N, C-alpha and C positions, 0 to 999 in steps of 0.2 A: 377576506370577509371583514366588513366593518361592524361597529357595535350595534347597528340596526339589523344585522343579519344578512345584509346585501354584500355584493362583491364590490371591490374598489378600495381606494385609500381610506385609511382610518386615522383619526386624531392620535390614537395610541397604538403604534405598531406592536404586534404580539411579542416580538423579541425584546421589547422594552417593558413589558407588563409582567406582573406577578399574580399568581392565583392564590387567594387566601381562602382557606376552608375554615368555617366557624362551626364548631361542634359543641353541643351542650350535653353533659352527661345526664342520665336519668336520675330521678329523685332518690337520694340516699337518706339514711336515718339522721345524718348530720344536718341535712337541709331542714328537716322537721324540727330538730332541737334548736337550730340556729334561728328559726323564726321567733321563738319565744325568748331565747337567751343568746345574743350575738357571740358571747365568749365561747360558746360550744364549738364554734368553727375552729378555735385554737386548741381544742382539747386533743391530746394524743389518742384518746379513746376512739375518736372518729377519723383517725388517719386514713384508714381503708374501710370506710363505713359500708355496711351492706345496703342493698337496695330495699326500699319499702315495697309494699304491694303495688302502689302506683308506679314506682320505679320499674318494676318488672313489666308492667303494661306498656310503659314508655320505651322499654328496651327493644 
């Protein structure tokens, strides 16, 4: 199967390709604090920040 979804040769054979999964976590309290104070991202207080209400909806 080629990149267009059809059968036949492909420019990039599957055995030579890698799949990359991009995942974004839901909004946490560190995201909200980081918008107003960038240094909040470095705070150990937010190392494992809980989700905000919006974050739970995104989850």
